[in-house]
C-alpha positions in Angstrom: 118.8 94.0 97.4 118.8 96.7 100.6 116.5 96.6 103.2 114.8 99.4 105.2 117.0 101.8 107.3 120.2 100.6 104.7 121.9 102.2 101.9 122.3 101.6 98.2 122.4 102.7 94.8 120.0 104.5 93.4 121.2 104.2 89.8 119.3 102.1 87.4 117.5 100.3 90.3 113.6 100.2 91.3 112.5 100.5 94.3 110.1 97.2 95.4 108.0 97.1 98.2 105.9 94.0 99.6 103.2 95.2 102.5 101.9 91.9 104.3 98.9 91.6 106.8 97.8 94.3 108.9 97.6 93.4 112.6 94.0 93.5 114.2 93.9 96.3 116.1 94.3 98.3 112.9 92.4 96.8 110.5 88.6 98.2 109.9 86.1 96.3 107.7 85.0 98.4 105.1 88.1 101.0 105.2 90.6 102.1 102.4 93.6 101.7 102.8 96.8 103.5 101.1 100.7 102.9 100.6 102.9 106.0 100.2 106.3 106.8 99.3 108.1 109.4 100.1 111.6 111.2 99.3 113.0 114.4 99.9 110.7 115.5 96.9 107.9 114.8 98.8 105.2 112.2 97.8 106.4 110.4 95.0 104.1 107.5 94.9 100.2 106.8 96.2 97.9 104.3 95.3 94.9 102.4 97.0 95.6 98.7 98.0 93.6 96.0 99.2 94.1 95.7 102.6 93.8 92.2 105.1 94.9 90.4 108.1 95.4 87.3 106.3 99.2 86.7 106.6 99.5 84.7 103.3 97.9 87.8 101.0 100.8 90.1 100.2 100.8 93.3 97.8 103.6 94.6 96.1 104.3 97.6 94.1 107.6 98.7 92.0 109.1 101.5 90.9 112.0 103.0 89.0 113.8 104.7 91.4 115.5 108.6 90.6 119.2 108.4 91.4 118.6 112.1 92.3 116.7 111.3 95.5 118.3 111.2 99.1 116.0 108.6 99.7 112.7 106.5 100.1 110.3 105.7 102.7 107.0 103.8 103.1 103.9 105.3 104.8 100.9 102.8 105.3 97.5 104.7 106.1 94.3 104.3 106.7 92.4 106.2 104.2 88.9 106.1 105.8 90.3 107.9 108.6 93.5 109.9 107.2 95.6 107.8 110.6 98.9 106.9 109.9 99.6 102.7 110.5 102.9 102.5 109.9 106.4 104.3 109.0 109.0 102.7 107.5 112.4 103.5 107.6 114.1 105.5 104.9 116.3 103.3 102.7 119.4 106.3 101.5 120.9 106.9 98.4 124.6 105.9 98.5 125.8 108.3 96.3 124.0 110.7 98.1 
């Protein structure tokens, strides 16, 4: 259980990401949104998700970690305008 900015083992592990409500200032009805997961190798996962401003709604994703990666970081984009909305701190691999 490592939070953003922390260090953890990537060996036989999974990265689990939860995306909550977008702030009203960043949400535009009808726009498409995507989450990207980055490592030192570049983008390792990218997918569209249904964004909302409803604080009771969450989007979750889970991916197997690569023990050779140095870190993982999450970015949230408004795909309709290609605008970066959120940039997470990396989670560092304790073995690297």
